[in-house]
VOKE-874705 format. One record per atom (N, C-alpha, C): x, y, z. Coordinates in steps of 0.001 Angstrom, whole numbers, plus 500000, padded with zeros to 6 digits. Example, Ala and Ser with C-alpha at 12.3 -4.5 7.8 and 13.67 -1.06 7.14 Angstrom:
513190494310507800 512300495500507800 513200496700507800 512850497750507080 513670498940507140 512900500030507870 
***
This chain:
701837647687187165 700559648433187409 700337648680188880 700089649977189286 699928650438190610 698738649760191372 698896649427192626 697636648723193417 696757649747193707 695521649198193551 694263650029193722 694164650417195226 693762651452195680 693553651854197055 692076651455197360 691738651475198738 690370651213199055 689300652424198320 689836653615198393 688969654614197821 688826654274196280 689709653813195693 689700653430194316 688557652408194101 688702651330194820 687913650239194796 686545650700195193 686349651525196080 684856652123196274 684307652901194999 685295653716194525 684814654472193230 684444653486192210 685154652299191895 684863651452190836 683552650771191205 683320650386192439 682157649606193029 680950650547192671 681041651892193095 679948652702192769 679587652808191282 680534653008190529 680227652931189083 679552651789188604 679915650658189281 679193649381188860 677963649303189315 677652649917190558 676301650052191144 675289651002190253 676075652130189755 675393653012188904 674777652311187544 675732651327186932 675462650742185732 674173649705186111 674456648997187219 673494647913187441 672066648591187784 672080649649188728 670937650317188980 670202650821187798 670896651258186899 670183651916185604 669340650739184914 670161649693184913 669637648434184140 668448647904184922 668509647703186225 667530647100187170 666236648079187014 666521649265187407 665370650288187356 664751650157185948 665485650252184905 664641650238183529 663858648806183507 664477647691183800 663826646568183730 662457646487184676 662708647034185976 661323647143186758 660382648099186240 660964649151185783 659781650013184924 659145649413183951 659775648567182947 659216647896182016 658254646786182545 658541646071183798 657765645144184244 656519645683184784 656537647075185365 655414647605185895 654527648069184661 655256648576183693 654471649241182505 653446648076181897 653945646810181794 653344645699181198 652243645038181992 652459645440183484 651501644915184588 650140645518184443 649208644518184488 647703645009184348 647416645810185781 646413646771185564 646011647624186659 645626646730187924 644911645557187437 644343644746188511 645363644301189484 646542644013189019 647743643500189742 648144644557190853 648132645746190523 648455646729191621 647258647626192096 646161646964192034 644942647665192335 644927648309193689 645526647617194717 645673648093195991 646685649105196277 647678649377195201 648512650347195418 648194651831195528 648962652587196459 648491654027196427 648891654639195370 650014654366194481 650562655049193284 650065654406192046 649626655181191110 649343654491189705 650567654071189084 650369653424187806 651448652594187258 652270653736186619 651897654663186071 652639655585185409 653635656370186259 652988656601187515 653958657208188558 655030656351189078 654821655131189212 655904654061189579 656846654012188555 656345653848187286 657399653679186096 658251654775186099 657681656119186150 658410657421185981 659451657351187227 659011657057188311 659901657147189542 661099656082189397 660888655002188916 661679653877188626 662885654470187616 662412654842186581 663304655314185602 664235656475185977 663427657362186785 664299658550187324 665419658161188311 665028657106189168 666034656742190124 667150656032189511 666712655123188300 667943654683187748 668992655592187061 668277656568186273 669009657723185668 669958658411186670 669282658868187748 669924659699188816 670927658847189511 670826657598189641 671794656639190265 673093656544189377 672720656449188097 673774656267187060 674627657699187147 673985658722187066 674792660116186974 675709660200188056 675042659925189276 675653659968190624 676903659266190511 676928658132190126 677963657063190064 679093657670189359 678734658463188216 679693658997187287 680134660390187686 679773660884188659 680103662340189042 681507662483189615 681928663650189854 683371663831190410 683201664138191947 682088663828192619 682030664107194005 683028662974194733 683141663441195907 683980662465196677 683234661118196922 683874660147197353 683158658746197578 682368658771198647 682545659709199804 681708659889200875 680158660297200513 680307661585199708 679185662150199227 678358661453198187 679157660513197478 678519659635196412 677673658583197319 678268658140198248 677636656993199011 676381657561199681 676394658743200284 675124659439200694 674092659455199523 674385659966198602 673309660197197448 672849658896196861 673740657876196697 673368656651196050 672449655853197143 672842655996198374 671924655522199472 670536656088199453 670443657487199304 669072657951199296 668356657550198015 669082657425196951 668369657088195687 667790655584195896 668671654699196415 668242653374196653 667065653216197538 667027653844198633 666100653852199579 664719654604199319 664791655409198137 663440655900197687 662722654768197348 663295653658197024 662438652650196280 661480652092197249 661951651519198496 661069650937199475 660027651905199941 660453653229199866 659506654344200278 658294654447199173 658585654471198051 657712654687196883 656996653409196736 657611652199197175 656761651008196818 656191650488198270 656030651437199325 655223650939200566 653946650724200343 653424651175199226 651927650909199022 651858649390198549 652919648679198263 652868647312198023 653040646417199089 653617646978200265 653934646241201442 652801645348201937 651529645652201750 650438644840202309 650543643395201691 651158643262200426 651282641995199752 652299641149200495 653249641870201360 654332641183201637 654562641450203236 653533641799203776 653708642049205318 654221641063206073 654168639794205724 654809638698206569 656122638067206170 656643638830205193 658027638480204563 659088638969205493 659421638183206364 660410638525207363 661893638296206724 662086637377206023 663493637120205554 663833638063204519 662945638894203702 663401639713202773 664315640943203239 664152641406204436 664932642341205032 666225641810205528 666212640768206175 667511640017206475 668345639662205302 667751639151204180 668467639021203072 669272640177202434 668305641182202609 668873642528202134 670086643033202844 670096642865203973 671251643290205097 672441642469204813 672191641131204495 673355640109204146 674131640602202916 673218641083201748 673876641346200579 674554642667200761 674019643683201527 674749645079201717 676059644771202416 676037643885203483 677183643669204349 678351642986203409 677975642272202234 678953641629201559 679602642520200266 678617643517199889 679128644204198662 679552645634199194 679218646044200305 679406647451200727 680899647602201508 681657648687200806 683108648967201241 682956650066202251 682020650650202586 681788651542203721 680299651436204344 679944651922205413 678847651593206170 677743652709205992 677867653477205142 676863654579204956 675604653979204405 675818653131203310 674441652337202923 673945651493203862 674705650903204769 674142650015205975 673130650742206868 673780652127207250 672982652917208392 671672653402207671 671771653735206166 670643654126205472 669633653098205515 670144651754205268 669222650530205149 668607650150206375 669488650490207615 668884650299208959 667604651041209208 667908652434208938 666917653372209214 665584653110208450 665869652965207080 664724652960206318 663730651429206495 664573650345206709 663803649121206921 663145649240208151 663757649689209371 663112649653210611 661812650583210547 662031651656209796 660837652634209611 659755652021208927 660028651248207688 659030650831206938 658343649595207686 659186648757208331 658466647648209067 657668648222210438 658103649324210968 657398649836211889 655930650397211273 656039650988210131 654977651618209447 653893650489209282 654601649202208738 653572648099208380 653056647575209819 653861647651210745 653254647087211937 652107648023212501 652328649205212543 651274650076213011 650092650606212165 650270650882210817 649347651337209995 648995650579208734 649894649677208442 649373648861207155 648537647752207519 647618647389206517 646702646019206850 647109645148205678 647349643799206133 647322643032204893 646427642503204340 646408642169203176 645246641584202231 645473640059202093 646476639549202437 646782638157202358 646309637182203538 646847637497204671 646473636768205851 646399637803206877 645847637114208133 645587637928209233 646830637610210061 647562638742210435 648738638654211400 648565639039212552 649143638192213616 648990638553214978 650065639413215372 649783640476216220 650975641372216679 652207640830217118 652188639629217630 653517639069217982 654334638749216847 653624638518215552 654421638242214264 655263639491214039 654736640754214291 655378641979213893 656580642101214973 656556641751216269 657533641755217099 658635640719216642 658139639570216223 659139638649215615 659987639088214429 659181639870213637 659855640493212480 660771641525212859 660544642495213777 661554643231214380 662765642644215073 662389641594215601 663512640781216316 664468640150215306 663880639538214160 664713639113213206 665534639876212515 665017641291212335 665659642417211508 666820642807212475 666527642902213779 667660643228214763 668747642293214653 668415641099214686 669492640051214490 670258640022213195 669595640370212236 669993640539210833 670918641736210816 670629642572211443 671410643977211558 672864643594212066 672892642864213341 673955642640213914 674741641767213310 674298640685212632 675167639718211691 675729640495210597 674720641199210118 675299642052208825 676590642893209266 676430643710210444 677587644547210883 678741643773211140 678709642505211687 679772641622211895 680431641230210614 679498640696209605 680007640292208376 680700641545207746 680234642701207792 680896643889207105 682213644093207664 682290644124208981 683341644294209803 684569643322209244 684193641942209265 685322640961208836 685670641240207329 684557641558206656 684822641899205187 685867643054204846 685549644090205624 686508645245205487 687841644859206182 687898644194207106 689130644010207591 689920643158206773 689324642088206135 689900641193205259 690518642029204125 689755642874203461 689952643787202407 691194644562202837 691343645223203968 692397645861204258 693704645108204551 693494643917204883 694759643027204976 695122642647203503 694251642481202590 694679642258201141 695363643301200523 694892644474201020 695541645730200565 696891645923200978 697013645554202234 698398645859202882 699470644658202197 698738643551202206 699684642326201409 700042642943200027 698950643499199264 699139643850197913 700241644931197889 700284645843198804 701092647050198823 702512646488199080 702667645501199921 703852644983200247 704491644192199112 703680643371198334 704206642785197036 704459643934196080 703713644945195904 704045646143194899 705489646653195310 705614646815196584 706923647429196986 708164646589196596 707707645268197100 708795644145196817 709141643967195347 708084644182194546 708449644009192938 709190645211192502 709219646381193242 709976647609192754 711238648026193461 711440647072194426 712682647347195232 713691646099195144 714965646438195383 715999645429195490 715906644657196672 715784643406196659 715332642759198136 716642642807198963 717822642859198476 718959642836199329 719277644325200013 719152645167199156 719533646558199583 718325647552199763 717124646993199224 715883647994199563 715909649059198511 716838649254197803 716802650303196825 715961650162195841 715536651020194981 714768650794193874 715431650033192770 714668649083192161 714968648410190884 714646649364189711 714709648682188555 714463649427187176 712832649601187164 712150648665187615 710702648870187411 710188649914188410 710736650070189520 710477651124190617 710799652357189951 711980652553189373 712418653757188766 711519654183187463 711182653296186970 710128653897185666 708892654302186259 708277653768187525 707081654197188096 707437655730188612 708589655757189433 708707657156190000 709017658179189055 709711657861187982 710029658801187013 709323658546185656 707859658674185670 707202658147184507 707241659066183250 707692660239183590 707739661180182244 708969660668181496 708815660954180178 709775660370179153 711182661190179348 711112662362179699 712205663240179468 712579664037180785 713616663911181386 714013664740182489 715236665420182239 715114666772181532 716477667404181441 717067667837182683 716501668073183593 717038668667184773 717663667755185770 717459666465185387 717949665315186406 719370664701185825 720344664479186815 721490663978186717 721604662458186978 722047661707186048 722170660224186564 723701660044186610 723952659427187856 725476659116188058 725539657509188326 726067656888187338 726275655337187495 727637655109188281 727545654245189206 728626653837189944 728894652330189965 730026651879189547 730312650554189249 731442649999190125 731258649015190859 732193648313191745 732602647212190916 734054647537190247 734363646587189160 734840645122189698 735184645156190953 735751643798191683 734593643369192509 733472643620192373 732262643326193235 732188641636193477 732130641091192377 732098639625192414 733374639029192944 734476639576192806 735751638998193154 735722639089194727 735060640033195440 734927640176197028 734376638941197606 733235638396196886 732701637118197338 733552636073197434 734411636091196172 735431634825196180 736446634734196950 736899635941197413 738069636205198234 737749636220199791 736679636985200056 736317637291201368 735119636680201713 734291636180200943 732967635782201405 731771636506201047 730587636018201141 729358636782200738 728932637800201754 729214637439202921 728911638570204041 729868639666203933 731156639559203667 731954640860203550 731529641393202251 731161640752201283 730694641389199950 729498642281200139 728561641710200992 727439642525201002 727790643619202107 728527643684203035 728822644737203827 729469645863203141 730517645489202118 731121646529201517 730060647248200556 729206646354199948 728224647206199183 727330648054199975 726934647790201254 726227648689202012 727074649921202433 728324649727202704 729188650676203265 729189651647202014 729368651280200684 729571651996199589 728201652789199331 726938652153199652 725683652852199414 725728654031200584 726187653802201757 726148654710202835 727031655841202409 728240655607201870 729087656627201539 728576657622200469 727942656816199441 727337657676198306 726144658637199015 725264658003199945 724283658927200436 725038660167201282 726268659786201800 726734660902202650 727349661938201906 728063661398200738 729109662303200028 728087663126198944 727187662511198391 726342663144197238 725433664133197923 725016665268197208 723971666106197597 722650665311197620 721744665806198333 720335665166198341 719969664736197053 719608663553196862 719328662944195784 717746662418195622 717324662207194391 715758661742194316 715631660326194271 716593659530194129 716368658174194206 717655657398193970 717724656048194426 719105655372194092 718579654057193678 719204653623192582 718780652391191806 719942651318191868 719470650156192244 720379649126192111 720205648305190758 721017648454189771 720794647885188377 721155646466188477 722330646210189002 722747644613189113 724079644600189814 724186643435190566 725457643370191480 725972644616191971 727175644933191580 727764646103192030 727480647349191362 726579647344190602 726211648595189786 724971649373190269 725329650608190663 724191651512191241 724120652745190234 722952653309190281 722706654504189598 721940655478190637 722387656683190775 721826657857191488 721234658896190755 719842659026191034 719130660125190236 719000661462191167 719615662407190744 719702663767191409 719413665017190449 719197665964191066 719100667373190344 720356667852190122 720450668469188945 721849669166188555 722216670191189412 723378670089189997 723733671174190922 724205672379189966 723546673547190289 723810674878189357 725383675285189646 725918675586188580 727119676153188530 728365675277188950 728216674038188764 729144673053189270 729723672388188081 730940671917188062 731462671138186953 731298669585187531 730380668888186820 730090667686187142 731398666815187097 732127666854186188 733395666060185878 734259666241187027 734498667470187540 735363667551188668 734867667045189897 733440667216190157 732996666848191474 733093665304191449 732715664691190325 732622663211190141 734159662570190406 735049663161189992 736452662826190015 736826662687191662 736545663916192402 736550663976193713 735779662928194649 734519662533194077 733654661528194627 734294660281194324 735029659912193295 735674658708192820 736858658302193790 737690659450194097 738600659337194981 738067659017196502 737209659732197023 736581659484198274 735853658061198583 735269657650197242 734584656333197206 735466655089197307 736636655545196720 737594654300196425 738654654253197807 738427655018198644 739194654893199855 738901653525200544 739983652815201193 739674651457201624 738419651420202615 737759650217202520 736627649978203413 736973649092204521 736764649481205691 737218648736207088 736057647847207393 736169646502207066 735213645404207509 735755644637208399 735298644561209674 735930643750210763 737479643975210736 738251643094210538 739687643298210502 740233643457209165 739406643352208132 739741643564206573 739762645012206251 740746645167205455 740787646373204735 740657646229203443 739502646562202755 739069646194201377 739203647349200476 739744647107199412 740009648119198340 738996647757197169 738457648690196649 737436648606195440 737947649367194326 737653648667193112 737849649482191793 736657650043191387 736555651216191502 735296652152191312 735464653019190118 734344652911189304 734267653709187966 732851654273188040 732963655663187421 731635656481187485 731313656876186125 730199656926185737 729637657301184304 728513658319184650 728718659370183918 727733660574184321 726854660798183018 725638661037183302 724613661355182121 723837662676182698 724144663707182088 723325664992182593 722272665339181807 721880664343181001 720474664525180122 720517665713179251 721565666483179143 721559667620178244 721801667396176757 722122666236176416 722473665863175071 721567665358174156 720734664378174658 719691663805173874 718297663425174738 717220663946174320 715991663490175031 715734662005174857 715619661387175990 715292659992175944 714804659679177286 714029658380177455 713396657951178718 714413657737179740 713971657620180979 714900657150181963 715456655855181859 714760654940181451 715187653467181239 716289653549180234 716050654316179124 717046654290177939 718467655080178534 718334656063179398 719513656744179743 720300655698180811 719503654911181436 720217653999182310 720970652771181674 720253652435180322 720707651430179638 722244651952178993 722094653315178635 723300653866178128 724523653812179022 724132654134180301 725142654133181441 725670652778181677 724889651676181677 725355650308181909 726235650012180680 725811650480179456 726591649987178353 728012650550178191 727962651863178935 729275652738179004 730135652141180094 729714651603181136 730585651184182236 731606650238181777 731377649168181095 732360648185180637 733510648958179769 733154649834178977 733919650599178358 734841651491179107 734341652103180263 735314652919181201 736203651825181812 735821650780182179 736612649766182780 737807649223181902 737312649269180585 738300648634179494 739285649865179496 738903651000179503 739858652118179233 740477652697180509 740091652149181544 740744652465182850 740352654083182951 739144654321182729 738809655862182790 737781655756183933 738401656336185138 737633656302186251 736470657080186345 736366658257185608 735099659082185458 734808659397184011 733733658985183530 733395659162182067 731993659961181918 732122660863180843 730848661813180692 730218661250179465 729009661013179546 728215660709178260 727934661904177539 728792662387176694 728508663620175896 728159663197174519 727991664403173655 727566664183172298 728402663239171508 729801663388171622 730720662458170937 730421660950171170 730261660636172409 730053659435172906 728901658737172254 727794659572172323 726441659117171753 726671658899170322 727315659751169557 727564659667168160 728324658379167794 729163658078168797 730071656685168454 729128655612168782 728228655528169818 727222654444170011 726402654341168860 725775655408168306 724786655187167125 725714654707166051 726876655119165873 727660654547164512 728061653206164957 728342652658166240 728482651276166348 727193650439165939 726030651035166322 724867650298166123 724698649930164496 724730651211163832 724646651221162241 725844650209161557 726995650272162216 727963649382161857 727775648013162059 727256647514163095 726906646279163344 725835645747162451 724859646507162101 723848646196161132 724410646086159831 725315646901159393 725988646709158117 726858645649158022 727652645477159079 728601644321158973 727951642890159016 726845642764159492 726120641432159434 725800641087158040 725634642236157113 725400641885155725 726626641842154700 727839642173155320 729035642527154680 729613641132153825 730196641243152619 730647640179151984 732166640306152281 732698639340152955 734170639349153374 735114639313152105 734723638595151064 735688638634149887 735551639965149025 734496640735149264 734557641891148310 734547643282149056 734039643249150252 733809644372151177 735062644797151973 736046643769152114 737228644226152931 738480644160152103 739483644980152400 740768644802151662 741934645000152847 743170644782152510 744299645050153269 745094645932152865 745716646767153887 746765647701153561 748009647167154491 749082647751154123 750424647236154841 751242648425155336 751828648074156561 752598649161157016 753959648467157344 754954649133156723 756437648627156685 756945648811158222 757838647936158620 758584648150159847 760082648407159528 760778649233160210 762000649753159933 762950649410160993 764182649017160582 765290648840161378 766356649987161155 766568650990162324 767323652066162058 768896651431162030 769306650509162773 770587650048162745 770964649628161432 770309648838160721 770513648305159501 770091649258158356 769285650347158549 768792651223157653 767969650454156552 767145649564156902 766341648801155943 765029648457156699 764033648061155792 762781647427156292 762799646051156413 762427645588157698 762578644271157926 761272643429158079 760153644082157891 758865643415157794 757786644282157497 756529643874157582 755443644574157237 754173643843158204 753203644705158460 752087644428159100 750769644360158266 750029643384158126 748706643413157423 747642644054158280 747023645092157755 745896645707158362 744490645752157583 743505645339158226 742279645098157461 741507646491157392 740967646748156390 740096647838156053 738714647446155696 737663648150155814 736306647969155436 735731648812154499 735339648554153254 734544649563152362 733203649755153011 733074650373153981 731721650591154483 730905651606153924 729503651296153744 728568652500153284 728492653554154245 728848653205155541 728437654143156722 729785654926156937 729750656440156801 730907657200157103 731425656881158435 732780656645158531 733225656404159964 733347655022160367 732378654165159766 732398652664160220 733477651848159800 734281652420158751 735412651541158243 736495651626158924 736598652550160078 737757652367161017 737853651156161682 739092650582161859 739174649222162658 738761649386163993 738953650456164621 738665650704165986 737083650594166221 736278650742165018 734855650703165097 734367649056164821 734793648614163646 734253647407163211 734943646160163698 736211646313164159 736928645144164629 736341644648165856 736201645572167040 735551645012168217 734130644519167909 733312644976167124 732016644285166769 732198643072166278 733018642940165238 733386641301164737 733823640426165731 734498640944166715 735176640013167750 733836639630168596 732957640141168655 731842639583169651 731033638593168961 731382638070167637 730728636828167043 731716636095166343 731274635097165665 732044634240164878 732489634884163558 732045636067163332 732488636785162163 734103637088162163 734574637166163198 735948637441163382 736744636220162927 736224635034162927 736789633852162664 737016633846161079 735887633995160449 735789634031159035 736589635256158494 736570636254159118 737439637522158610 738880637232158993 739249636638160061 740584636386160312 741074635397159456 740394634324159122 740855633465158150 741211634045156694 740507634990156290 740340635628155043 741791636422155116 741914637247156320 743231638012156303 744323637140156419 744339636111157069 745591635149157102 745840634744155719 744967634346155044 745225633725153631 745738634971152746 745186636071152837 745581637252151929 746967637487152362 747300637597153626 748742637722153961 749688636773153479 749206635475153480 750190634549152843 750116634634151398 749337635089150705 749314635540149327 750284636578149084 750211637626150022 751200638766149818 752597638278150187 752826637525151043 754279637073151474 754729636363150249 753941635539149607 754310634661148592 754775635575147314 754105636807147147 754393637735146111 755825638420146335 756097638557147660 757271639281147825 758505638597147919 758416637141147549 759733636380147466 760371636823146238 761696637115146534 762640637700145467 762743639150145817 761861639699146433 761949641279146587 762564641503147964 762512640512149040 762695640694150333 763656639502150829 764366639580151823 765059638352152234 764074637444152840 764572636063153321 763726635104153749 763267635494155178 764132636256155934 763705636646157207 762635637838157483 762347638324156126 761426639417156079 760068638841156437 759444639257157556 758102638584157977 756970639437157843 755917638921157611 754605639621157512 753878639334158614 753343640362159512 752784640079160670 751058640147160369 750543639072161114 748973639003161019 748506639076162429 747476639851162667 746765639789163940 745881638835164050 745970638189165217 745066637184165621 744157637313166871 742755637400166755 742100637672167777 741885636543168737 741532636750170018 741235635756171169 740494634716170675 739211635120170096 738304634062169741 738842633202168601 739600633799167712 740165633060166603 741273632133167091 742082632587168045 743025631685168655 742540630529169342 741435630612169983 740818629527170756 739956628572169982 739689628895168848 738961628162167790 739457626789167314 738720625760167407 739418624533166945 739912624617165544 739340625264164621 739754625356163363 741015626005163096 741522626982164096 742563628003163753 743877627145163390 744355626274164125 745596625710163883 745562624964162603 744575624000162331 744623623276161045 744742624271159903 743919625321159966 743871626282158994 745157626974158698 745944627401159637 747112628099159207 748177627083158722 748183625796159110 749006624772158748 748628624602157345 747376624333156846 746940624175155382 747610625552154485 747397626684155170 747858627854154344 749202627809154135 750185627428155044 751668627403154800 751973626338153571 751204625181153720 751389624133152578 750992624757151238 749770625436151348 749294625760150088 750094626872149405 750740627728150050 751542628746149557 753014628808149744 753364627271150002 754915626985150331 755475628060151066 755134628384152141 755626629292153071 756332628746154240 757493629337154922 758171628900156142 757319629583157111 757230628930158510 756556629497159439 757258630982159789 758558630931159865 759339632135160154 758998633452159339 758246633136158299 757843634334157295 756617634955157482 755740634237158501 754457634816158996 754533634991160368 754457636171160854 754425636382162262 753045636620162904 752824635894163895 751366635997164572 751367636998165728 750745637864165605 750454639086166478 749379638935167400 749591638712168676 748477638423169801 748466639830170670 747223640380170804 747248641703171435 746944641496172984 747853642029173654 747736641787175268 746478642548175849 746142643614175280 745095644512175756 743682643854175580 743595642855174584 742252642248174311 741983641254175549 740668640887175500 740221640009176653 740800638559176392 742054638320176787 742601637039176516 743287636527177729 742646635390178190 743046634805179475 744392633856179128 745528634246179395 746549633567179012 746797632184179834 746078632010180862 746152630981181700 745160629863181413 744174630166180432 743353629098180161 743722628008179238 743181626772179338 743669625597178692 743634625974177220 742611626387176515 742494626546175149 743571627421174640 743768628410175355 745027629490174890 746325628693175066 746470627967176278 747846627320176291 747917626207175310 746974625504174814 747110624490173712 747507625139172444 746863626278172073 747023627063170853 748524627522170955 749076627964172000 750311628543172178 751492627443172046 751114626223172512 751933625126172473 752100624641171016 751013624598170336 751092624081168902 751699625300168058 751469626543168328 752351627560167655 753867627398167793 754146627104169185 755585626844169497 756138625604168735 755496624633168603 755714623352167832 756058623863166364 755229624510165914 755313624858164368 756420625934164226 756878626384165290 757929627520165072 757633628834164461 756326629195164727 755921630547164288 756477631388165273 757030632669164666 757320633744165622 756064634398166031 756276634651167344 754973635561168054 755425636891168415 754398637708168114 754694639236168623 753495639546169359 753871640159170587 752846640387171598 752646642093171568 751396642429170884 751123643673170537 750393644387171792 750621645762171654 750146646554172763 750831646255174168 751851645829174368 752438645254175387 752454646310176615 752082646129177728 751934647014178887 750620647543179199 749571647150178206 748392647532178388 747462646534178875 747950645329179077 747096644122179634 747545643622180859 747574642217180958 747816641510182225 748980640365182118 749648640546180946 750582639394180633 751914639397181758 752037638454182510 753166638368183285 754397637832182768 755592637865183422 756851637235182857 756662635713182691 755826635107183732 755422633667183438 754809633383182137 753770634201181981 753082634203180455 753900634453179465 754979635462179394 755848635627178470 756602634484178085 757000633670178970 757824632442178765 756907631448178132 755688631413178383 754882630445177651 754639630793176108 754772632108175836 754644632684174429 755743632225173610 756987631788174273 758166631360173292 757501630412172222 758153630615170903 759128631513170525 758753632932170316 758556633518171522 758181635068171456 759351635823170756 759102636539169733 760084637137169017 760198638566169019 759094639199169561 758864640585169589 757937641131170617 758116642354171327 757349643012172082 757057644261171330 755744644633171258 755352645829170387 754792646752171514 755635648094171431 755123649259172473 754202649854171771 752959650091172391 751900650785171772 752285652366171622 751458652931170929 751688654318170614 751461655339171837 750665655027172717 750404655614173931 751655655926174782 752706655051174765 753945655221175484 755002655954174770 754929656144173540 755883656856172714 755257658217172433 754018658507172297 753266659727172005 753832660820172851 754327661839172516 754767663157173207 755597662541174291 756550661599174039 757479661043175121 758579662034175510 758836662976174766 759645663948175131 759236665028176295 757913665089176480 757260665876177427 757140665048178787 757242663732178925 756922663024179913 758031662158180377 758599662390181623 759770661577182081 759180660233182469 757756660142182946 757296658741183231 757134657851182118 756855658414180786 756648657562179674 758100657134179285 759134658019179368 760419657632179103 760891656382179920 760550656490181238 761013655340182115 760212654116181818 758928654273181528 758155652951181011 758699652397179782 759175653163178911 759644652741177574 760970652115177892 761908652745178726 763024651909179144 762909650802179904 761945650688180737 761750649319181447 761412648228180407 760458648577179433 760024647493178400 761321647203177650 762073648246177397 763195647683176612 764092646708177263 764389646985178642 765220646371179545 764663644836179685 763244644717179746 762620643466179787 763034642648178495 762690643201177452 763014642603176182 764412642100176116 765288643002176397 766740642599176380 766910641279177410 766306641222178596 766501640101179307 765966638941178878 764933639024178014 764152637806177350 764799637554176240 765757638225175505 766421638163174242 765320638141173010 764346639188173173 763361639352172227 763640640803171684 763034641100170338 762992642314169863 762094643154170542 762295644605170513 761479645397171004 761207646464169901 759899646827169490 759595647616168451 758552648475168997 758816649736168428 757994650877168981 756837651050167796 755618651144167943 754681651561166829 753994652815167162 753654653467166134 752989654783166160 754004655838166377 755229655793165826 756232656977165846 755845657870164668 755843659123165052 755415660189164099 756445661371163801 757375661350165030 758295662587164902 759755662243164980 760639662983164605 762064662735164752 762409662665166086 761766663475166960 762361663542168430 761822662098169076 760669661466168795 760236660354169411 761289659291168970 761788659119167662 762666658226167198 764091658565167902 764473659775168189 765764660079168816 765782659521170335 764751659740171026 764565659352172524 764519657770172540 763874657239171541 763816655617171566 765166655183171247 765838655729170229 767251655088170000 768186655469171097 768060656613171769 768888656678173025 768719655639174070 767494655110174011 767211654203175122 767820652758174521 767831652649173287 768585651349172806 767551650617171748 766451651334171650 765512650675170571 765693651158169237 765739650061168338 766164650535166900 764944650145165972 764049649243166407 762859648815165484 761727649741165624 761175650144164466 760087651117164559 758918650849163417 757719651304163924 756628651174162917 755712652404163029 755542653119162056 754796654464162249 754762655159161044 754040656345161145 753961657280159922 755255657969159671 756284658130160564 757458658794160291 758232657961159352 758021656654159283 758866655889158288 757971655360157288 756607655024157391 755804654583156290 754430654735156756 753559654971155938 752161655067156270 751562653651155659 750370653252156269 749626652046155661 749301652254154226 749559651486153435 749394651581151946 748912650183151254 748418650300150090 748061649049149487 749198648177148987 749054647009148560 750258645981148287 751069646658147234 750409647196146112 751048647781144967 752057648719145310 751730649452146032 752665650691146493 753841650019147398 753695648897148117 754719648435148961 755601647669147855 754985647030147039 755861646427145878 756802647396145206 756133648582144752 756854649672144214 758102650172145052 757866650425146274 758747650853147158 759955650000147379 759534648575147580 760605647478147692 761485647445146464 760815647570145266 761703647488144082 762559648571144021 762172649597144226 763109651003144347 764285650672145307 764064650293146606 764997649852147448 765857648998147033 765398647905146313 766296646835145695 767178647364144517 766458648320143876 767321648861142630 768462649688143276 768124650344144360 769178651447144946 770287650474145489 770115649273146173 771036648515146704 772058647852145524 771279647597144349 771877646879143301 772953647944142638 772310649229142577 773293650125142036 774397650489142913 
***
């Protein structure tokens, strides 16, 4: 809520005075109306006139306080209306000619409630004038007053005026100090204390309108911001952040505001540059912003990611747009996408994830999910050597059944543990059914998530499943995905890997080359049996020498470690040919077999078995 200014306070005060005056004048008129003529027999005005004047003053005061006049004009008019009262009631002054303290008390009250001195000057003039009139012209009916009493009255009024102005001065000075402090608190609540940039609350107030289609939001995220404090200290971290802000101010066009959302995450609000490709401009900005930062004798490198929202896709409030940017930043880091645009497709995916998460929370694992299987082929032996179990969801929402949609959602909660156990047991059932159709070394691969791998119930569960379905560990291959958020150095992971090693389960490292597994980690994964090369390294490999080099390097690493190297996602004969020229002979992909239900797998294996028999 914005802090009220002095003018606003005066305006509210004058409205309160108008309400109070209307009530007071009405009450006074009622008192005069019921007063007997004898009580005011010495008055110069009759009762009806006094009542009418009081009601008129109250009504006019109320209307003036509600008018759209400036505070200064309102103060003049209100003062005139109030000071009509002693003028019209001067006929009653003979009853109170000796009341010195009434004027002093009036000044004291005005000094305390008045936020400007217009009313005070009016009060000075009218009270001095009325007391002078009493002293020179009026005769008291109560007591005989010596002339020195009038001088004392004027002296006391003079003292009262001085005291009133002093009190009023202190009152106004205190009010201004309070307003300055309030403004400072207001600014502090709307700015980041460290950088003095706007925070979310300040942004909401500055851009209060719900939709700003012509405003461009640029989210800038220093991915290694917190690591800077760990390795270089808080002071270096702070200076890098300030240098980053200064670079942004220098490199960007004039902007309307800069917001610090949290840590090393900033959002810049600016007008759309006409006729300019935001994607190209931000890619250049990313390169310039990522240049090393020289702090003292240190040369600091930052991992910088940019997310752009041009507001042209969906009308939403400023806060909602920034929330979308902050939710997209982890995705850009995860995908190593230095510059990301929040386009219509991205927003549709976000909406789909929200719907999928709501539907997934109500899904029945035993009825709403099913498995398909994709065979793995050995080109040297010209036979299938294993298959991978892939989970699918019968989702009521179109598009939500894709594993890339619902698996990441499930991995954010313990749902993945229950789902993973169901997949593992179904995989064991499948491998049990294949006995007699395939050799003993034919393995069925089951994906294991990081959350599942580190859960206390995981290892006892898979041991029970082996006993329940009378399977050997070598017949079930555990696939661990390197690209997932898996800390191979953590103690829970190491304990699980040691237990897997003890049970002699073959381990396959999926999506190899997309994560952070080192050679030291690969040693700990023994009995590592397989490195799986993701589709992104084989896709259109014939057009990229770099991909061929990466593929060859992974194969050489597998050879040095005496483990298999299998390429997944192969779809063309040319991809197979290049991989075979490198030395790879294990494949998984549409070129050899599509993911199908178990019955089709069994039929295919029976046909292969019949061909071999013939």
